[in-house]
Backbone and ligand atoms as CSV (ligand in chain L), in Angstrom:
chain,resi,resn,atom,element,x,y,z
A,1,MET,N,N,108.727,107.479,112.197
A,1,MET,CA,C,107.306,107.132,112.327
A,1,MET,C,C,106.646,107.215,110.961
A,2,SER,N,N,106.039,106.128,110.557
A,2,SER,CA,C,105.480,106.133,109.207
A,2,SER,C,C,104.045,106.666,109.199
A,3,LYS,N,N,103.709,107.242,108.075
A,3,LYS,CA,C,102.392,107.857,107.936
A,3,LYS,C,C,101.310,106.822,107.679
A,4,ILE,N,N,101.703,105.773,106.987
A,4,ILE,CA,C,100.756,104.704,106.685
A,4,ILE,C,C,101.173,103.457,107.438
A,5,ARG,N,N,100.235,102.870,108.127
A,5,ARG,CA,C,100.537,101.701,108.944
A,5,ARG,C,C,99.604,100.541,108.649
A,6,LYS,N,N,100.009,99.409,109.176
A,6,LYS,CA,C,99.190,98.202,109.057
A,6,LYS,C,C,97.778,98.469,109.569
A,7,ASN,N,N,96.802,97.884,108.866
A,7,ASN,CA,C,95.374,97.998,109.200
A,7,ASN,C,C,94.757,99.355,108.878
A,8,ASP,N,N,95.538,100.267,108.312
A,8,ASP,CA,C,94.957,101.527,107.845
A,8,ASP,C,C,94.104,101.261,106.617
A,9,GLU,N,N,93.087,102.091,106.420
A,9,GLU,CA,C,92.287,102.035,105.208
A,9,GLU,C,C,92.869,103.101,104.272
A,10,VAL,N,N,93.219,102.671,103.055
A,10,VAL,CA,C,93.822,103.628,102.129
A,10,VAL,C,C,93.115,103.595,100.776
A,11,MET,N,N,93.340,104.664,99.991
A,11,MET,CA,C,92.830,104.711,98.631
A,11,MET,C,C,94.016,104.840,97.683
A,12,VAL,N,N,93.949,104.104,96.570
A,12,VAL,CA,C,95.035,104.124,95.594
A,12,VAL,C,C,94.864,105.319,94.665
A,13,LEU,N,N,95.957,106.045,94.427
A,13,LEU,CA,C,95.884,107.276,93.647
A,13,LEU,C,C,96.270,107.098,92.192
A,14,VAL,N,N,97.094,106.110,91.899
A,14,VAL,CA,C,97.594,105.941,90.533
A,14,VAL,C,C,97.525,104.486,90.086
A,15,GLY,N,N,97.754,104.293,88.792
A,15,GLY,CA,C,97.844,102.942,88.253
A,15,GLY,C,C,96.501,102.321,87.957
A,16,ARG,N,N,96.533,101.011,87.660
A,16,ARG,CA,C,95.294,100.355,87.239
A,16,ARG,C,C,94.324,100.172,88.393
A,17,ASP,N,N,94.793,100.306,89.627
A,17,ASP,CA,C,93.904,100.192,90.777
A,17,ASP,C,C,93.492,101.550,91.338
A,18,GLN,N,N,93.689,102.585,90.524
A,18,GLN,CA,C,93.345,103.940,90.942
A,18,GLN,C,C,91.907,104.023,91.460
A,19,GLY,N,N,91.745,104.622,92.626
A,19,GLY,CA,C,90.414,104.783,93.202
A,19,GLY,C,C,89.976,103.631,94.081
A,20,LYS,N,N,90.721,102.535,94.019
A,20,LYS,CA,C,90.387,101.371,94.830
A,20,LYS,C,C,90.742,101.611,96.294
A,21,LYS,N,N,89.903,101.085,97.165
A,21,LYS,CA,C,90.183,101.214,98.589
A,21,LYS,C,C,90.508,99.857,99.183
A,22,GLY,N,N,91.354,99.858,100.167
A,22,GLY,CA,C,91.694,98.597,100.807
A,22,GLY,C,C,92.436,98.801,102.105
A,23,LYS,N,N,92.588,97.695,102.803
A,23,LYS,CA,C,93.271,97.716,104.091
A,23,LYS,C,C,94.745,97.407,103.903
A,24,VAL,N,N,95.581,98.109,104.618
A,24,VAL,CA,C,97.014,97.841,104.565
A,24,VAL,C,C,97.313,96.541,105.299
A,25,LEU,N,N,97.859,95.578,104.557
A,25,LEU,CA,C,98.183,94.275,105.145
A,25,LEU,C,C,99.555,94.298,105.807
A,26,THR,N,N,100.496,94.933,105.133
A,26,THR,CA,C,101.863,95.030,105.640
A,26,THR,C,C,102.433,96.384,105.273
A,27,SER,N,N,103.194,96.944,106.166
A,27,SER,CA,C,103.892,98.183,105.877
A,27,SER,C,C,105.379,97.889,105.922
A,28,ILE,N,N,106.104,98.372,104.895
A,28,ILE,CA,C,107.549,98.159,104.840
A,28,ILE,C,C,108.199,99.546,104.891
A,29,PRO,N,N,108.332,100.109,106.095
A,29,PRO,CA,C,108.768,101.509,106.241
A,29,PRO,C,C,110.148,101.784,105.637
A,30,ASP,N,N,111.102,100.848,105.747
A,30,ASP,CA,C,112.442,101.149,105.214
A,30,ASP,C,C,112.440,101.251,103.699
A,31,ARG,N,N,111.450,100.673,103.066
A,31,ARG,CA,C,111.385,100.778,101.607
A,31,ARG,C,C,110.255,101.695,101.156
A,32,ASN,N,N,109.561,102.305,102.122
A,32,ASN,CA,C,108.431,103.189,101.820
A,32,ASN,C,C,107.361,102.509,100.976
A,33,ARG,N,N,107.126,101.238,101.277
A,33,ARG,CA,C,106.147,100.508,100.495
A,33,ARG,C,C,105.109,99.861,101.399
A,34,VAL,N,N,103.941,99.606,100.824
A,34,VAL,CA,C,102.878,98.938,101.572
A,34,VAL,C,C,102.224,97.865,100.706
A,35,LEU,N,N,101.680,96.863,101.390
A,35,LEU,CA,C,100.861,95.859,100.710
A,35,LEU,C,C,99.425,96.185,101.066
A,36,VAL,N,N,98.590,96.376,100.046
A,36,VAL,CA,C,97.195,96.718,100.292
A,36,VAL,C,C,96.296,95.591,99.782
A,37,GLU,N,N,95.381,95.197,100.633
A,37,GLU,CA,C,94.470,94.095,100.329
A,37,GLU,C,C,93.763,94.298,98.983
A,38,GLY,N,N,93.939,93.357,98.053
A,38,GLY,CA,C,93.248,93.391,96.770
A,38,GLY,C,C,93.790,94.386,95.764
A,39,VAL,N,N,94.920,95.002,96.069
A,39,VAL,CA,C,95.489,96.023,95.192
A,39,VAL,C,C,96.816,95.551,94.621
A,40,ASN,N,N,97.028,95.862,93.324
A,40,ASN,CA,C,98.253,95.482,92.629
A,40,ASN,C,C,98.476,93.967,92.659
A,41,MET,N,N,97.410,93.244,92.296
A,41,MET,CA,C,97.481,91.785,92.313
A,41,MET,C,C,98.381,91.295,91.185
A,42,ILE,N,N,99.237,90.360,91.506
A,42,ILE,CA,C,100.084,89.758,90.491
A,42,ILE,C,C,99.888,88.252,90.524
A,43,LYS,N,N,100.083,87.650,89.362
A,43,LYS,CA,C,99.949,86.197,89.279
A,43,LYS,C,C,101.314,85.563,89.425
A,44,ARG,N,N,101.389,84.575,90.238
A,44,ARG,CA,C,102.642,83.859,90.456
A,44,ARG,C,C,102.450,82.385,90.149
A,45,HIS,N,N,103.418,81.860,89.439
A,45,HIS,CA,C,103.392,80.422,89.216
A,45,HIS,C,C,104.126,79.738,90.356
A,46,MET,N,N,103.413,78.897,91.068
A,46,MET,CA,C,104.030,78.219,92.199
A,46,MET,C,C,104.203,76.742,91.886
A,47,LYS,N,N,105.407,76.284,92.092
A,47,LYS,CA,C,105.648,74.853,91.931
A,47,LYS,C,C,105.294,74.169,93.244
A,48,PRO,N,N,104.694,72.995,93.123
A,48,PRO,CA,C,104.363,72.304,94.376
A,48,PRO,C,C,105.622,71.956,95.168
A,49,SER,N,N,105.581,72.228,96.422
A,49,SER,CA,C,106.694,71.858,97.300
A,49,SER,C,C,106.136,71.692,98.701
A,50,ARG,N,N,106.993,71.369,99.615
A,50,ARG,CA,C,106.520,71.187,100.973
A,50,ARG,C,C,106.005,72.526,101.544
A,51,ALA,N,N,106.666,73.603,101.146
A,51,ALA,CA,C,106.297,74.912,101.687
A,51,ALA,C,C,105.032,75.478,101.034
A,52,VAL,N,N,104.821,75.109,99.771
A,52,VAL,CA,C,103.685,75.655,99.036
A,52,VAL,C,C,102.584,74.609,98.936
A,53,ARG,N,N,101.527,74.856,99.646
A,53,ARG,CA,C,100.438,73.883,99.618
A,53,ARG,C,C,99.618,74.035,98.341
A,54,GLN,N,N,99.426,75.305,97.907
A,54,GLN,CA,C,98.610,75.558,96.736
A,54,GLN,C,C,99.510,75.768,95.519
A,55,ALA,N,N,99.616,74.747,94.682
A,55,ALA,CA,C,100.458,74.864,93.500
A,55,ALA,C,C,99.648,75.445,92.348
A,56,GLY,N,N,100.352,75.785,91.254
A,56,GLY,CA,C,99.668,76.367,90.109
A,56,GLY,C,C,99.794,77.875,90.141
A,57,ILE,N,N,98.800,78.546,89.526
A,57,ILE,CA,C,98.865,80.006,89.488
A,57,ILE,C,C,98.106,80.573,90.681
A,58,ILE,N,N,98.780,81.327,91.470
A,58,ILE,CA,C,98.092,81.991,92.570
A,58,ILE,C,C,98.207,83.502,92.392
A,59,GLU,N,N,97.239,84.207,92.942
A,59,GLU,CA,C,97.262,85.662,92.884
A,59,GLU,C,C,97.609,86.206,94.253
A,60,ARG,N,N,98.488,87.169,94.254
A,60,ARG,CA,C,98.817,87.796,95.535
A,60,ARG,C,C,99.116,89.276,95.320
A,61,GLU,N,N,99.098,90.009,96.417
A,61,GLU,CA,C,99.362,91.435,96.340
A,61,GLU,C,C,100.861,91.700,96.177
A,62,ALA,N,N,101.183,92.685,95.350
A,62,ALA,CA,C,102.554,93.168,95.272
A,62,ALA,C,C,102.570,94.536,95.947
A,63,SER,N,N,103.689,94.886,96.515
A,63,SER,CA,C,103.746,96.139,97.268
A,63,SER,C,C,103.679,97.343,96.338
A,64,ILE,N,N,103.144,98.438,96.867
A,64,ILE,CA,C,103.134,99.701,96.122
A,64,ILE,C,C,103.756,100.783,97.002
A,65,HIS,N,N,104.199,101.854,96.363
A,65,HIS,CA,C,104.862,102.919,97.101
A,65,HIS,C,C,103.850,103.704,97.941
A,66,VAL,N,N,104.272,104.096,99.142
A,66,VAL,CA,C,103.336,104.800,100.036
A,66,VAL,C,C,102.809,106.109,99.443
A,67,SER,N,N,103.601,106.726,98.555
A,67,SER,CA,C,103.143,107.982,97.966
A,67,SER,C,C,102.039,107.743,96.935
A,68,ASP,N,N,101.797,106.489,96.591
A,68,ASP,CA,C,100.733,106.163,95.638
A,68,ASP,C,C,99.395,105.904,96.326
A,69,VAL,N,N,99.374,106.031,97.642
A,69,VAL,CA,C,98.115,105.853,98.366
A,69,VAL,C,C,97.870,107.036,99.287
A,70,LYS,N,N,96.592,107.190,99.629
A,70,LYS,CA,C,96.231,108.212,100.613
A,70,LYS,C,C,95.457,107.541,101.720
A,71,LEU,N,N,95.705,107.961,102.925
A,71,LEU,CA,C,94.994,107.411,104.069
A,71,LEU,C,C,93.546,107.886,104.051
A,72,ILE,N,N,92.631,106.966,104.343
A,72,ILE,CA,C,91.239,107.384,104.496
A,72,ILE,C,C,91.007,107.631,105.978
A,73,CYS,N,N,90.661,108.868,106.285
A,73,CYS,CA,C,90.479,109.278,107.680
A,73,CYS,C,C,89.229,108.620,108.253
A,74,LYS,N,N,89.390,108.052,109.468
A,74,LYS,CA,C,88.245,107.388,110.087
A,74,LYS,C,C,87.214,108.390,110.577
A,75,LYS,N,N,87.662,109.615,110.818
A,75,LYS,CA,C,86.752,110.624,111.361
A,75,LYS,C,C,85.903,111.278,110.275
A,76,CYS,N,N,86.552,111.680,109.169
A,76,CYS,CA,C,85.798,112.402,108.134
A,76,CYS,C,C,85.585,111.541,106.885
A,77,SER,N,N,86.131,110.309,106.896
A,77,SER,CA,C,85.964,109.347,105.801
A,77,SER,C,C,86.484,109.840,104.459
A,78,LYS,N,N,87.403,110.809,104.479
A,78,LYS,CA,C,87.950,111.319,103.230
A,78,LYS,C,C,89.398,110.878,103.072
A,79,PRO,N,N,89.816,110.672,101.797
A,79,PRO,CA,C,91.245,110.403,101.596
A,79,PRO,C,C,92.014,111.666,101.937
A,80,THR,N,N,93.037,111.532,102.739
A,80,THR,CA,C,93.718,112.727,103.225
A,80,THR,C,C,95.218,112.537,103.328
A,81,ARG,N,N,95.929,113.659,103.402
A,81,ARG,CA,C,97.337,113.593,103.736
A,81,ARG,C,C,97.433,113.534,105.258
A,82,VAL,N,N,98.564,113.011,105.710
A,82,VAL,CA,C,98.738,112.812,107.148
A,82,VAL,C,C,99.752,113.809,107.690
A,83,GLY,N,N,99.409,114.414,108.809
A,83,GLY,CA,C,100.362,115.275,109.492
A,83,GLY,C,C,100.661,114.692,110.861
A,84,PHE,N,N,101.555,115.353,111.570
A,84,PHE,CA,C,101.884,114.871,112.914
A,84,PHE,C,C,101.673,115.988,113.929
A,85,ARG,N,N,101.381,115.565,115.147
A,85,ARG,CA,C,101.200,116.534,116.217
A,85,ARG,C,C,101.656,115.884,117.518
A,86,PHE,N,N,102.176,116.700,118.424
A,86,PHE,CA,C,102.552,116.176,119.734
A,86,PHE,C,C,101.442,116.444,120.734
A,87,LEU,N,N,101.074,115.420,121.481
A,87,LEU,CA,C,100.078,115.598,122.530
A,87,LEU,C,C,100.749,116.187,123.767
A,88,GLU,N,N,99.933,116.588,124.750
A,88,GLU,CA,C,100.481,117.200,125.964
A,88,GLU,C,C,101.405,116.249,126.715
A,89,ASP,N,N,101.130,114.949,126.603
A,89,ASP,CA,C,101.990,113.981,127.298
A,89,ASP,C,C,103.235,113.624,126.481
A,90,GLY,N,N,103.451,114.316,125.372
A,90,GLY,CA,C,104.658,114.113,124.589
A,90,GLY,C,C,104.532,113.081,123.487
A,91,ARG,N,N,103.384,112.396,123.432
A,91,ARG,CA,C,103.204,111.400,122.387
A,91,ARG,C,C,103.021,112.055,121.034
A,92,LYS,N,N,103.635,111.447,120.031
A,92,LYS,CA,C,103.481,111.948,118.660
A,92,LYS,C,C,102.345,111.173,118.001
A,93,VAL,N,N,101.389,111.869,117.485
A,93,VAL,CA,C,100.255,111.195,116.862
A,93,VAL,C,C,100.041,111.723,115.452
A,94,ARG,N,N,99.318,110.942,114.690
A,94,ARG,CA,C,99.001,111.361,113.324
A,94,ARG,C,C,97.719,112.183,113.333
A,95,VAL,N,N,97.674,113.176,112.480
A,95,VAL,CA,C,96.447,113.957,112.353
A,95,VAL,C,C,96.022,114.033,110.889
A,96,CYS,N,N,94.735,114.136,110.701
A,96,CYS,CA,C,94.157,114.277,109.365
A,96,CYS,C,C,94.301,115.724,108.928
A,97,LYS,N,N,94.820,115.933,107.711
A,97,LYS,CA,C,95.009,117.298,107.225
A,97,LYS,C,C,93.690,117.931,106.770
A,98,LYS,N,N,92.658,117.104,106.626
A,98,LYS,CA,C,91.360,117.629,106.207
A,98,LYS,C,C,90.559,118.130,107.410
A,99,CYS,N,N,90.355,117.233,108.393
A,99,CYS,CA,C,89.498,117.617,109.517
A,99,CYS,C,C,90.304,117.925,110.784
A,100,HIS,N,N,91.630,117.747,110.717
A,100,HIS,CA,C,92.547,118.048,111.812
A,100,HIS,C,C,92.300,117.215,113.065
A,101,GLU,N,N,91.608,116.087,112.909
A,101,GLU,CA,C,91.389,115.207,114.047
A,101,GLU,C,C,92.593,114.272,114.195
A,102,VAL,N,N,92.810,113.841,115.408
A,102,VAL,CA,C,93.862,112.861,115.666
A,102,VAL,C,C,93.410,111.508,115.110
A,103,ILE,N,N,94.280,110.860,114.363
A,103,ILE,CA,C,93.905,109.601,113.721
A,103,ILE,C,C,94.114,108.393,114.629
A,104,ASP,N,N,95.226,108.354,115.375
A,104,ASP,CA,C,95.456,107.181,116.213
A,104,ASP,C,C,94.713,107.301,117.531
L,1,ZN,ZN,ZN,89.670,113.579,108.721
């Protein structure tokens, strides 16, 4: 179970996008990486082809390591580390280490 998931709001901790906040577009759990909206933008030269409608230089997000971001808790609005807890029905849920509220 990954700590950071798609549609989470995260804050970047390191690099040129340090302090930037964004939504997780894609999570790649086997590689411990995430794509965050507007973060770690790279320029790609695209040649026109049938698959690529927009040729020329396009900007897109490159993945960053999950340890380089912190989840922003929806309850306390603070960047936090994520813990896990089991509910009475056996479900495993994420909890905020700051306010100890269940995140999911
Ligand atoms: Zn919290």
